[in-house]
C-alpha positions in Angstrom: -0.1 0.0 0.0 1.1 3.3 -0.8 2.2 5.8 1.8 -0.3 8.2 0.8 -3.0 5.7 1.7 -1.9 4.7 5.1 -3.3 5.7 8.4 -0.2 5.4 10.1 2.1 8.3 10.8 5.6 6.7 10.5 8.8 8.8 11.0 9.8 9.0 7.6 6.0 10.4 6.7 6.5 13.1 9.5 9.9 14.1 8.1 8.3 14.6 4.9 5.6 16.6 6.1 8.1 18.7 8.0 10.2 19.3 4.9 7.2 20.5 3.0 6.0 22.7 5.8 9.4 24.3 6.3 9.4 25.2 2.4 5.8 26.2 2.5 7.2 28.9 5.0 9.6 29.9 2.6 6.9 30.5 0.1 5.1 32.7 2.6 8.3 34.8 3.1 8.6 35.2 -0.6 5.0 36.2 -1.1 5.3 38.7 1.9 8.7 40.0 0.8 7.6 40.7 -2.8 4.0 41.6 -2.2 2.9 38.8 -4.9 -0.6 39.2 -5.8 -2.7 40.6 -3.1 -2.9 40.5 0.7 -5.7 38.3 0.8 -3.4 35.8 -1.1 -1.0 36.0 1.6 -3.7 35.3 4.3 -5.3 32.4 2.2 -1.9 30.9 1.8 -1.2 31.0 5.4 -4.3 29.2 6.0 -3.7 26.6 3.5 -0.1 26.1 4.9 -1.6 25.3 8.3 -4.2 23.2 6.7 -1.8 21.0 4.8 -0.1 19.9 8.0 -3.5 19.2 9.4 -4.6 17.2 6.2 -1.3 15.3 5.8 -1.6 13.8 9.6 -5.0 12.8 9.0 -6.5 9.3 7.9 -6.8 9.1 4.3 -10.5 8.8 4.8 -11.0 12.1 6.4 -8.5 14.2 3.9 -11.1 14.9 1.5 -13.9 16.0 3.7 -11.3 18.5 5.6 -10.0 19.7 2.3 -13.7 20.4 1.4 -14.1 22.1 4.6 -11.0 24.2 4.5 -11.9 25.3 0.8 -15.2 26.8 2.2 -13.4 28.5 5.0 -11.3 30.3 2.5 -14.4 32.0 1.0 -15.4 34.2 4.0 -11.5 34.8 4.6 -11.4 36.2 1.0 -14.8 38.3 0.8 -16.0 38.6 4.6 -18.6 36.7 6.1 -21.8 38.3 4.3 -20.4 38.0 0.9 -18.7 34.7 1.6 -21.9 33.2 2.8 -23.9 34.6 -0.3 -21.3 33.1 -2.6 -21.2 29.6 -1.0 -25.2 29.6 -1.2 -25.4 30.3 -4.8 -22.8 28.0 -5.8 -24.6 25.3 -3.8 -27.8 26.3 -5.7 -25.9 25.3 -9.0 -24.3 22.1 -7.4 -28.1 21.3 -6.1 -29.5 21.7 -9.6 -27.1 19.2 -11.2 -28.3 16.4 -8.8 -32.0 17.2 -9.2 -34.1 14.0 -9.9 -35.2 15.0 -13.4 -34.0 14.3 -16.7 -30.4 15.7 -17.9 -32.2 18.1 -20.3 -34.3 19.3 -17.7 -31.2 20.2 -15.4 -29.3 21.7 -18.2 -32.3 24.0 -19.0 -32.6 25.0 -15.3 -28.8 25.5 -15.2 -29.2 27.9 -18.2 -32.2 29.5 -16.5 -30.5 30.2 -13.3 -27.1 31.4 -15.3 -29.4 33.9 -17.2 -30.5 35.2 -13.6 -27.0 35.1 -12.4 -26.1 37.2 -15.6 -28.5 40.0 -14.6 -27.2 40.3 -11.2 -23.8 40.3 -12.7 -24.3 43.4 -14.9 -26.5 44.9 -12.0 -29.7 45.1 -13.7 -31.4 43.5 -10.9 -30.7 44.4 -7.0 -28.6 41.8 -4.9 -27.7 41.7 -1.0 -24.2 40.9 -2.0 -21.1 42.8 -3.4 -20.5 42.8 -7.2 -17.0 41.4 -6.4 -18.2 37.9 -5.7 -18.9 37.3 -9.5 -15.3 37.1 -10.8 -14.6 34.1 -8.3 -17.9 32.7 -8.6 -17.9 32.6 -12.1 -14.4 30.9 -12.4 -15.6 28.3 -10.1 -18.6 27.4 -12.0 -18.7 28.7 -15.7 -16.7 25.9 -17.1 -16.4 23.2 -14.4 -20.4 22.7 -14.3 -20.1 21.6 -18.0 -17.3 19.0 -17.2 -19.3 18.1 -13.9 -22.5 17.4 -16.0 -20.5 15.4 -18.5 -19.0 13.5 -15.6 -22.4 12.7 -14.0 -23.7 11.6 -17.5 -20.7 9.3 -18.4 -18.9 8.3 -15.0 -20.6 5.3 -13.3 -19.1 6.5 -9.8 -21.4 9.1 -8.1 -19.4 11.7 -6.5 -19.7 12.3 -2.9 -20.7 15.7 -1.2 -17.1 16.3 -0.2 -15.8 15.3 -3.6 -18.1 17.9 -5.2 -17.7 20.5 -2.7 -13.8 20.3 -3.1 -14.3 20.4 -6.9 -16.1 23.5 -7.3 -14.7 25.5 -4.2 -10.8 24.4 -4.4 -9.2 26.1 -1.9 -6.6 28.4 -4.2 -9.9 29.6 -6.2 -10.6 32.5 -3.9 -7.7 34.3 -4.9 -7.7 34.0 -8.8 -10.4 34.9 -11.0 -8.3 33.4 -13.9 -8.2 29.7 -12.9 -7.5 26.5 -14.7 -10.2 24.4 -16.1 -9.9 21.4 -13.9 -11.4 18.5 -15.3 -13.6 16.6 -12.6 -12.7 13.2 -13.6 -9.2 13.7 -13.4 -9.4 15.5 -10.2 -11.4 12.5 -8.8 -8.8 9.9 -10.2 -5.6 11.6 -9.3 -6.5 11.9 -5.7 -3.4 10.0 -3.9 -2.9 7.9 -6.7 0.8 8.0 -6.1 3.1 8.1 -3.3 2.1 11.0 -1.0 5.8 12.3 -0.8 6.2 12.3 -4.6 2.9 14.3 -5.0 4.0 16.9 -2.1 7.5 17.2 -3.7 5.9 17.7 -7.4 3.5 20.2 -5.8 6.3 22.3 -4.0 8.2 22.4 -7.1 5.4 23.8 -9.1 4.8 26.6 -6.5 8.4 27.6 -6.8 8.2 27.8 -10.3 5.0 29.8 -10.2 6.6 32.1 -8.0 9.6 32.7 -10.0 6.9 33.3 -13.2 5.2 35.9 -11.0 8.5 37.7 -10.3 9.6 37.3 -14.0 6.1 38.8 -15.0 6.7 41.9 -12.6 9.9 42.6 -14.2 8.4 42.6 -17.6 5.3 44.5 -16.7 7.2 47.0 -15.0 10.3 47.5 -17.0 9.9 46.3 -20.6 6.3 47.2 -21.5 5.8 50.2 -23.3 2.8 52.5 -24.5 2.3 51.3 -28.1 1.5 55.2 -28.9 5.1 56.0 -27.9 6.8 53.4 -30.2 9.0 55.4 -32.7 11.8 52.8 -33.8 12.4 49.4 -34.4 13.9 48.6 -31.2 11.0 49.7 -29.2 8.8 47.9 -31.6 10.5 44.5 -31.0 10.7 44.9 -27.2 6.9 45.7 -27.1 6.0 42.8 -29.2 8.3 40.5 -27.1 6.8 41.9 -23.9 3.4 41.6 -24.8 3.5 37.8 -24.9 5.8 37.4 -22.0 3.3 39.3 -19.8 1.7 35.5 -20.2 3.9 34.6 -17.4 1.5 35.8 -14.7 -1.2 33.3 -16.1 1.2 30.5 -16.2 2.8 31.5 -12.9 -0.6 31.3 -11.1 -1.6 28.1 -12.8 1.6 26.5 -11.4 1.0 27.8 -8.1 -2.8 26.7 -8.0 -1.7 23.1 -9.2 0.9 23.0 -6.7 -1.3 23.9 -3.8 -3.5 21.2 -4.8 -0.9 18.7 -5.0 0.0 19.4 -1.4 -3.5 18.2 -0.8 -3.0 14.8 -2.7 -4.3 15.8 -6.3 -1.8 14.8 -8.6 -3.0 17.0 -11.5 -1.2 17.2 -14.7 1.0 20.2 -15.7 -1.2 23.2 -17.0 1.7 24.6 -19.1 4.9 23.1 -20.5 7.7 25.2 -22.0 5.1 26.8 -24.4 7.8 29.6 -25.1 9.6 26.6 -27.0 7.1 25.0 -29.2 8.4 24.1 -32.6 5.1 24.0 -34.4 1.7 25.7 -34.0 0.2 22.5 -33.0 2.8 22.0 -30.5 2.2 25.4 -29.0 -1.6 24.5 -28.9 -0.7 21.2 -27.1 1.8 23.0 -24.4 0.1 26.3 -23.6 -3.2 26.1 -21.4 -3.1 22.2 -21.5 -6.1 22.2 -19.3 -8.1 24.4 -21.9 -7.1 22.2 -24.9 -8.4 19.1 -22.9 -11.6 20.9 -22.2 -12.3 21.9 -25.7 -11.1 18.4 -26.8 -13.4 16.6 -24.6 -16.6 18.7 -25.0 -16.2 20.3 -28.3 -13.5 18.5 -30.7 -14.6 14.9 -30.2 -18.4 15.5 -30.5 -17.9 17.5 -33.6 -15.5 15.1 -35.1 -17.7 12.1 -34.8 -20.6 13.9 -35.9 -18.9 15.2 -39.2 -16.9 11.8 -39.6 -19.4 10.4 -42.3 -17.9 13.3 -44.7 -14.5 12.1 -44.3 -11.8 12.0 -41.7 -9.8 14.7 -42.8 -12.8 17.1 -43.2 -14.1 16.1 -39.9 -10.7 16.9 -38.3 -10.4 20.3 -40.0 -14.0 21.3 -39.2 -13.9 20.5 -35.8 -10.7 22.4 -35.1 -12.3 25.2 -36.8 -15.2 24.9 -34.3 -12.8 24.6 -31.4 -11.3 28.0 -31.9 -14.6 29.6 -32.8 -15.8 28.3 -29.7 -12.4 29.5 -27.8 -13.1 32.9 -29.2 -16.6 33.1 -28.0 -16.2 31.1 -24.6 -13.3 33.5 -23.7 -15.8 36.6 -24.4 -18.0 34.7 -22.1 -15.2 34.4 -19.5 -14.6 38.1 -19.5 -18.2 38.6 -18.9 -18.1 37.1 -15.5 -14.6 38.3 -14.6 -15.0 41.9 -16.0 -18.7 42.5 -16.7 -18.3 42.9 -20.7 -18.7 40.6 -23.5 -15.9 41.8 -26.0 -16.3 40.5 -29.7 -13.7 42.6 -31.2 -11.7 42.5 -34.3 -8.4 42.1 -33.0 -9.6 39.0 -31.0 -11.3 37.4 -33.9 -8.4 38.0 -36.3 -6.1 36.4 -33.5 -8.1 33.1 -32.9 -8.8 33.0 -36.7 -5.2 33.2 -38.0 -4.1 30.8 -35.2 -6.8 28.5 -36.2 -5.6 28.6 -39.7 -1.9 27.9 -38.5 -3.0 25.1 -36.3 -5.1 23.2 -39.1 -2.3 23.8 -41.4 0.2 22.3 -39.1 -2.3 19.6 -38.5 -2.6 18.7 -41.9 1.3 18.6 -42.4 1.6 16.3 -39.7 -0.9 14.1 -41.1 1.0 13.9 -44.3 4.5 13.8 -42.7 4.2 12.4 -39.0 6.9 13.9 -36.7 9.2 11.5 -35.7 9.9 11.5 -32.0 13.0 10.6 -30.7 13.4 8.4 -27.8 17.1 9.5 -26.9 20.3 9.6 -28.6 19.7 12.5 -30.8 21.7 15.7 -31.2 21.9 17.9 -28.3 21.3 21.0 -30.5 19.7 21.3 -34.0 19.9 24.3 -36.2 16.8 23.3 -37.9 14.9 22.9 -34.7 16.3 26.4 -33.6 15.0 27.9 -36.7 11.8 26.1 -36.4 11.1 27.1 -32.6 12.1 30.7 -33.3 10.0 31.2 -36.0 7.0 29.8 -34.2 7.9 32.2 -31.2 8.2 35.2 -33.3 5.0 34.6 -35.1 3.0 34.0 -31.8 4.6 37.2 -30.2 3.2 39.3 -33.2 -0.2 37.3 -33.0 -0.2 38.1 -29.3 0.6 41.8 -29.8 -2.4 42.1 -32.1 -4.8 40.3 -29.5 -3.5 42.6 -26.8 -4.0 46.0 -29.1 -6.7 48.2 -28.2 -7.7 48.3 -32.0 -6.6 46.8 -35.2 -5.9 50.2 -36.5 -3.6 51.2 -33.7 -1.8 47.7 -34.2 -1.3 48.6 -37.8 0.0 52.0 -37.3 2.3 50.7 -34.6 4.3 49.0 -37.3 5.3 52.1 -39.2 8.0 52.4 -36.3 9.8 49.7 -38.0 11.1 52.0 -40.5 13.4 53.9 -38.2 16.2 51.8 -37.1 19.3 52.5 -35.1 22.4 50.7 -34.5 21.5 49.9 -31.2 18.1 48.3 -32.6 20.2 46.3 -34.8 22.5 45.1 -32.1 19.2 44.1 -29.9 18.0 42.1 -32.7 21.2 40.3 -33.1 21.6 39.3 -29.7 17.8 38.4 -29.2 18.4 36.2 -32.4 21.7 34.7 -31.2 20.3 34.0 -27.8 17.0 32.4 -29.1 18.7 30.1 -31.3 21.0 28.9 -28.5 17.9 28.1 -26.4 15.5 27.0 -29.1 18.0 24.5 -30.6 17.8 22.3 -27.6 14.9 19.3 -27.7 12.4 19.8 -24.8 10.4 16.9 -24.1 6.5 17.3 -23.0 6.8 14.2 -20.8 6.7 14.8 -17.2 9.7 13.1 -15.2 8.9 9.9 -13.5 9.0 9.7 -9.7 12.4 10.3 -8.1 14.4 7.2 -7.3 18.1 7.1 -6.4 19.2 10.6 -7.3 22.2 12.7 -6.1 21.5 14.9 -3.2 21.6 18.2 -5.1 19.2 17.0 -7.7 16.6 15.8 -5.5 13.2 17.7 -5.7 13.0 19.0 -2.1 16.7 20.3 -2.4 16.2 22.1 -5.5 12.9 23.8 -4.5 14.3 24.8 -1.1 17.4 26.2 -3.0 15.2 28.3 -5.5 13.1 29.5 -2.5 16.2 30.8 -0.6 17.8 32.0 -3.4 14.7 34.2 -4.1 14.8 35.5 -0.6 18.4 36.3 -0.8 17.8 38.1 -4.0 15.0 40.3 -2.0 17.5 41.1 0.7 18.5 44.2 -1.1 20.1 45.6 1.9 22.9 42.9 1.8 24.0 44.2 -1.7 22.7 47.7 -2.0 26.0 49.4 -1.4 28.2 47.1 -3.7 25.6 46.8 -6.5 23.3 49.6 -6.2 21.6 49.1 -10.0 20.8 45.5 -8.9 19.6 46.2 -5.8 17.3 49.3 -7.1 15.9 46.7 -9.8 15.0 43.9 -7.4 13.5 46.8 -5.1 11.1 47.8 -7.9 10.0 44.3 -8.2 9.0 44.0 -4.5 6.1 46.4 -5.0 3.0 45.6 -6.8 2.6 49.1 -8.6 1.1 49.8 -12.1 3.5 50.5 -14.8 3.5 53.8 -16.7 0.8 53.0 -19.4 -1.6 51.3 -16.9 -0.9 54.3 -14.6 -2.1 56.5 -17.3 -5.2 54.5 -17.7 -6.0 54.3 -14.0 -5.6 58.1 -13.4 -8.8 59.0 -15.3 -8.3 62.6 -13.9 -5.7 63.2 -16.2 -6.5 61.1 -19.1 -9.4 60.1 -21.5 -12.0 57.7 -20.4 -11.5 54.2 -21.7 -14.9 52.9 -22.6 -14.2 49.2 -23.1 -13.0 48.0 -19.8 -12.2 44.5 -21.4 -9.2 46.0 -22.9 -7.7 47.0 -19.3 -4.8 45.0 -18.2 -5.5 42.8 -15.5 -3.4 45.0 -13.1 -5.6 47.8 -13.8 -8.7 45.8 -13.9 -8.3 44.3 -10.5 -8.2 47.7 -9.2 -11.1 49.1 -11.2 -13.3 46.0 -10.4 -13.5 47.3 -6.6 -14.5 50.6 -7.5 -18.2 51.4 -6.5 -20.6 52.3 -9.3 -20.8 56.0 -8.1 -17.0 56.7 -8.5 -17.5 58.6 -11.6 -15.0 60.5 -13.6 -15.4 64.3 -12.9 -16.0 65.0 -16.7 -19.5 63.5 -16.0 -20.6 65.3 -13.0 -22.4 68.8 -13.1 -19.5 70.7 -11.8 -17.7 70.2 -14.9 -18.5 72.5 -17.8 -17.6 71.2 -21.5 -16.5 73.9 -23.8 -16.2 73.8 -27.7 -12.8 75.9 -27.7 -9.1 74.8 -27.3 -9.8 74.3 -23.5 -11.9 71.0 -23.2 -13.5 72.0 -20.1 -13.2 74.0 -16.9 -15.3 74.3 -13.8 -19.2 75.4 -13.7 -19.1 78.5 -11.4 -21.3 78.1 -8.4 -21.5 74.2 -8.4 -22.0 72.3 -5.5 -21.9 68.6 -5.5 -20.6 65.5 -3.9 -17.6 63.9 -5.8 -15.8 61.0 -4.7 -17.9 61.1 -1.5 -16.7 64.4 -0.4 -18.2 67.9 -0.9 -16.9 69.9 -3.9 -18.0 73.5 -4.3 -17.1 75.8 -7.0 -16.9 79.8 -6.4 -18.3 82.4 -8.7 -15.2 82.6 -10.7 -15.0 79.0 -11.8 -12.4 78.0 -9.1 -12.5 75.3 -6.4 -11.9 77.9 -4.0 -13.6 80.2 -1.3 -14.9 83.4 -2.7 -12.1 86.0 -3.2 -12.0 89.4 -5.0 -9.9 89.5 -8.1 -8.3 92.6 -6.6 -5.6 91.7 -4.3 -5.5 92.7 -0.7 -2.3 94.9 0.3 0.3 93.1 1.9 -0.6 89.8 0.3 1.5 87.3 -1.4 -0.6 85.8 -4.0 -0.2 82.5 -5.7 -2.2 81.1 -8.8 -1.9 77.4 -8.6 -2.8 75.6 -12.0 -3.0 71.8 -12.6 -4.9 68.6 -13.1 -7.1 66.5 -10.7 -4.6 66.5 -7.9 -4.3 70.3 -7.6 -8.1 70.5 -8.0 -8.6 68.2 -5.1 -10.2 65.0 -6.2 -11.6 62.8 -3.3 -11.1 65.6 -0.6 -13.0 68.2 0.9 -12.9 72.0 0.0 -10.6 72.8 2.7 -8.6 69.8 2.2 -6.8 70.3 -1.1 -3.2 71.0 -1.6 -3.9 74.7 -2.1 -5.8 75.0 0.9 -3.2 73.3 3.0 -0.5 74.9 1.6 -1.8 78.2 2.2 -2.6 77.1 5.9 1.2 76.1 6.1 2.5 79.3 4.6 0.7 81.5 6.8 1.3 79.4 10.0 5.0 79.5 9.3 5.3 83.1 7.9 7.6 85.2 10.1 7.3 88.7 8.3 3.8 89.3 9.2 2.3 89.0 5.6 -0.3 87.2 4.3 -0.3 84.4 1.8 -3.2 83.3 -0.5 -2.8 80.1 -3.0 -5.7 80.3 -5.3 -6.7 77.0 -6.7 -7.2 76.8 -10.4 -7.0 73.3 -10.7 -9.2 71.1 -13.3 -9.4 67.6 -13.8 -7.8 66.3 -16.9 -6.1 69.7 -17.5 -2.9 69.4 -19.5 0.2 71.6 -19.6 -1.1 73.7 -22.4 -4.6 73.9 -21.3 -3.0 75.4 -18.0 -1.3 78.0 -20.2 -4.7 78.8 -21.6 -6.4 79.0 -18.1 -3.5 81.3 -16.8 -4.3 83.8 -19.5 -8.2 83.5 -19.3 -8.6 83.3 -15.8 -5.5 83.4 -13.2 -3.8 86.7 -14.6 -6.8 88.5 -13.6 -6.4 87.9 -9.9 -2.7 89.8 -10.0 -0.7 86.5 -8.8 3.0 87.2 -7.3 3.7 83.9 -8.4 2.4 81.2 -10.8 2.4 77.6 -10.2 1.7 75.0 -13.0 1.6 71.5 -12.2 1.6 68.2 -13.8 2.6 64.5 -13.3 5.7 62.6 -14.7 2.9 61.7 -17.7 2.6 65.0 -18.7 3.7 64.3 -22.3 0.8 61.9 -22.4 -1.7 64.3 -21.3 -0.4 67.2 -23.7 -0.7 64.7 -26.8 -4.1 63.6 -25.6 -5.6 67.4 -25.4 -4.0 68.5 -28.6 -5.5 65.5 -30.6 -8.7 66.1 -29.2 -8.3 69.7 -30.2 -7.5 68.8 -33.5 -10.4 66.1 -33.9 -12.9 68.8 -32.7 -11.4 71.2 -35.2 -11.0 73.8 -32.3 -8.7 76.6 -33.2 -5.1 76.5 -32.1 -4.9 80.2 -30.4 -1.0 80.3 -30.4 0.8 80.5 -33.6 3.8 79.0 -32.4 2.1 75.9 -31.2 -0.1 75.7 -34.2 2.7 75.6 -36.5 4.6 72.6 -34.5 1.1 70.7 -34.8 0.9 71.3 -38.6 4.4 69.9 -39.1 3.1 66.5 -37.6 0.3 66.4 -40.3 -2.3 65.4 -37.8 -4.7 67.9 -39.1 -5.8 64.9 -41.3 -7.9 63.9 -38.4 -9.9 66.7 -38.9 -11.0 65.6 -42.6 -8.1 67.6 -44.5 -6.9 64.4 -46.2 -4.4 62.0 -45.7 -0.7 62.8 -45.7 1.3 60.9 -48.6 3.4 58.7 -46.3 0.3 57.3 -44.8 -1.5 56.7 -48.0 0.9 53.7 -48.8 -0.6 52.1 -45.4 -4.2 52.4 -46.4 -3.5 51.1 -49.9 -3.5 47.7 -48.3 -7.2 48.2 -47.7 -8.0 49.4 -51.1 -8.7 53.0 -50.2 -5.7 54.7 -51.6 -6.4 58.3 -52.7 -9.6 58.7 -50.5 -9.8 61.8 -48.7 -10.8 60.7 -45.1 -9.6 61.1 -41.5 -6.2 60.0 -40.3 -6.7 56.9 -38.2 -6.3 58.2 -34.6 -3.5 55.7 -33.6 -1.5 57.2 -36.5 -2.1 60.7 -35.5 -1.0 60.0 -31.9 2.2 58.3 -33.1 3.0 61.2 -35.0 2.1 63.7 -32.2 4.1 61.7 -29.7 7.4 62.5 -32.2 6.7 66.2 -31.4 5.8 65.9 -27.6 9.1 67.0 -26.3 9.1 70.0 -28.6 5.6 70.9 -27.6 6.5 70.6 -23.8 9.4 73.0 -24.2 7.3 75.6 -25.9 4.8 75.3 -23.4 7.3 75.9 -20.6 9.0 78.8 -22.4 5.3 80.2 -23.2 4.4 80.1 -19.5 7.7 81.6 -18.2 7.1 84.7 -20.9 3.5 85.3 -19.9 4.1 85.4 -16.2 7.1 87.6 -16.1 5.1 90.0 -18.5 2.8 90.2 -15.8 5.3 90.5 -12.9 4.8 87.0 -11.5 7.4 84.3 -10.9 7.0 81.1 -12.9 7.2 78.0 -11.2 6.8 74.3 -12.4 5.6 71.6 -9.9 6.0 68.0 -10.6 4.0 65.8 -8.4 1.9 62.5 -9.0 -0.7 60.5 -7.1 0.1 58.2 -4.5 2.4 55.8 -6.2 6.3 55.1 -6.5 8.0 57.7 -8.7 7.4 57.3 -12.3 9.9 56.3 -14.8 8.8 58.3 -17.6 9.4 62.0 -18.6 11.8 62.3 -15.7 13.6 65.1 -17.4 10.4 67.5 -17.1 11.8 69.6 -14.1 15.2 69.9 -16.1 13.1 71.2 -19.3 11.4 73.6 -17.0 14.4 75.1 -15.7 15.9 75.5 -19.1 12.9 77.4 -20.1 13.3 79.7 -17.4 10.9 78.2 -14.5 11.5 77.2 -11.0 11.1 73.7 -10.5 10.1 71.8 -7.7 9.9 67.8 -7.7 7.6 66.2 -5.4 7.5 62.7 -6.9 9.5 61.4 -4.0 7.1 62.5 -1.1 5.7 59.2 -0.8 8.9 57.4 -0.3 9.2 55.7 3.1 5.4 56.0 4.0 2.6 53.9 4.0 0.9 54.5 0.7 -2.2 52.6 1.4 -2.9 55.0 4.1 -2.5 58.1 1.8 -4.7 57.3 -0.9 -8.5 58.0 -1.0 -9.4 54.5 -2.0 -7.6 51.2 -2.9 -8.6 51.6 -6.3 -8.0 55.4 -6.6 -4.4 56.9 -6.2 -5.3 60.4 -5.7 -3.9 61.7 -2.3 -6.5 61.9 1.0 -6.0 64.5 3.4 -2.9 63.2 4.6 -1.5 62.9 1.5 -2.3 66.3 0.4 -0.8 67.7 4.0 2.3 65.7 3.2 2.6 67.3 -0.3 1.8 70.7 1.1 4.5 70.5 3.8 7.2 69.4 1.5 6.2 71.9 -1.3 6.4 74.7 1.6 9.9 73.4 2.5 11.1 73.7 -1.1 9.6 77.3 -1.3 11.6 78.5 1.8 14.5 76.7 0.1 14.1 79.0 -2.9 12.6 82.3 -1.1 14.9 84.8 -2.8 14.0 83.5 -6.3 10.2 83.6 -5.4 10.7 87.1 -3.8 8.8 85.8 -0.7 10.0 88.7 1.1 9.2 91.5 -1.5 5.6 91.1 -1.7 4.1 93.8 -3.9 1.2 95.8 -2.8 -2.4 95.1 -4.5 -2.7 96.6 -7.9 1.1 97.2 -8.6 3.3 95.1 -10.6 7.1 95.0 -9.8 9.3 95.4 -12.5 12.0 92.5 -13.5 
């Protein structure tokens, strides 16, 4: 009898359990050190670590019921008692329908009807006593497993026990992962302790360690390699973008390895979910290696039924047709999956092109294999093969290109991105050469699909427990940056950046909707942004959709509605008669007052804080409290959400200068180039006149006025010719116009800084630029903004480091919104007041001019 089936607890078994428990403790340390996934994930994993020890010590007959109970216990841990109880209750309803004493067709009809009711709750068309946050997890538990479970009830003679059914649907790791492997019920039941328990546990720990590595590598790719496709201007950036979009799949493979590894610790010897999918040598090989559970699910429930139904028309035709049906079903079912996870049902062109092209490639590869079956070597073959390397490299390149299409916001944007390939530098060519050579070295080695046999007599250093422990200890030592920060500062800084769960620059731009245009299709959000937005309540709307925002038809997209009184992001927001978020003040400056006109986007306006809690109000309070010369300071708030630097120039001339400021503060985030590009493109699209001749000339040189219907520039006609519209006078696609505007963004920013400086000085005010950001780690783009401001004649204050060494969660207005709360605004005000004191001479803080008079330079 296998040790996994024995009720005794011998010394060897205790030693194995203790080893796994020690390794699991290292796993928890890695999760904590690198802040992997979420805090809930750490709590659930800690519970599962303790549960593993109890489970492994129990007699075999009690282990499955214990795992089922432990799985149910994780639900309230993740969701709280109320939502957790509702989630379990809704799940039990679905399970109960599967076992009703009625014909199978009636049960399926009831499941469909119940699913329709759940869908209405999912889109919040019907009121419900639970939070909408339960649906992604409830959906991942039942949307595909129900089909496999019903299939098993029909074809498996063994009736499921309540413990096994609960364990199957409420698998313990599931509460942390909306994306979850489609575990087959019959495999789940069949593999429970079907081999030696020690081997199952060791395999699980090996997969957990591998999953952690994948998640850390994913974070490196996400934070340091992924770029905004709108900013791609040369071949090197294009190559890195295409490569990184596919490498982002490391998160899915990492999560799936973690999930199946944890299930191994409770005796379920499930097969691998992925196997070296980056090293596939054909498209059919890729389909076999990536998301193996999905492939098996579609083969079992779609391919075989379709094939056998169509086989009378010929085996080859049946195989081709069944494959096409599988890929069409995969496209539809992925959209169905996103419905439960994200609340939308995307059926977009890029999705259809991805699955359609991949389907054709797999069909072609399958037919080719039927003609010339692949020879599988049993050993003794070459350790490296050039032909294999070229095939594998070609497949990897093709999949990367397809994946970039699938990830694109639009087909037009994806096509426009490729125009950057025509701009190559020597550095780009070296990058291509290095990637090509390195890829061939790795891809030329044959990689087996077979999982290794149970370990026998292996050298000590090759034993699974030793290797898993070494990996975990190595990761922990790598994360201990204090040990080598002085010796290798760049490496320590890089690792430190991987120890924080932060948004990268493109996703930060999407998440800060106070700065940027609204993204209507939530299905195109990255998983990182979506996880934050999914928790956002329905009333948490963009400022542009409130009554306090006044849309305009000129160069300015909008400003504040004078006299408005609303509740915005759960805080009162009042606008005075001048259209400022400030108290009522006279335009004429009181004598003996130093007045600052502060312009900026939502962080200056004060999204998510009260009228007396904005940065400007707290800065004024701070300056007046610490003033030693008896003078008064006024900081007037001209902030408007989503206000770019160019729009601040327009507001300065239209509104702020009338209040006779002694200093003009303009402010923006490290993503100021993004906001300028967005605002100018919207102005061109709306055909709003550009009120500045110099800026108008810069924009016209980019030829983006084709957005307004002035025709397609000649260089772009060659791209449109592929679609049969050569010579047609129409608008330039937005993505191409955006790319062209990005090429001029640096020059536009410099022009704006110079214009602000000239206008402010012409009116006797000191020009100041404040670089600030919402509560997050310092941005990595546009880091030269302060230098550009200084070169243009402004005083520059950099506040982007103000959040370091603070508990950032305690400084945000909400977990899903990074705008600073009252404490965060107070922190910024204190830091800015300190920097102003250091530059008091340049700001002329001691030489306040009387009201109505303008000092001369």
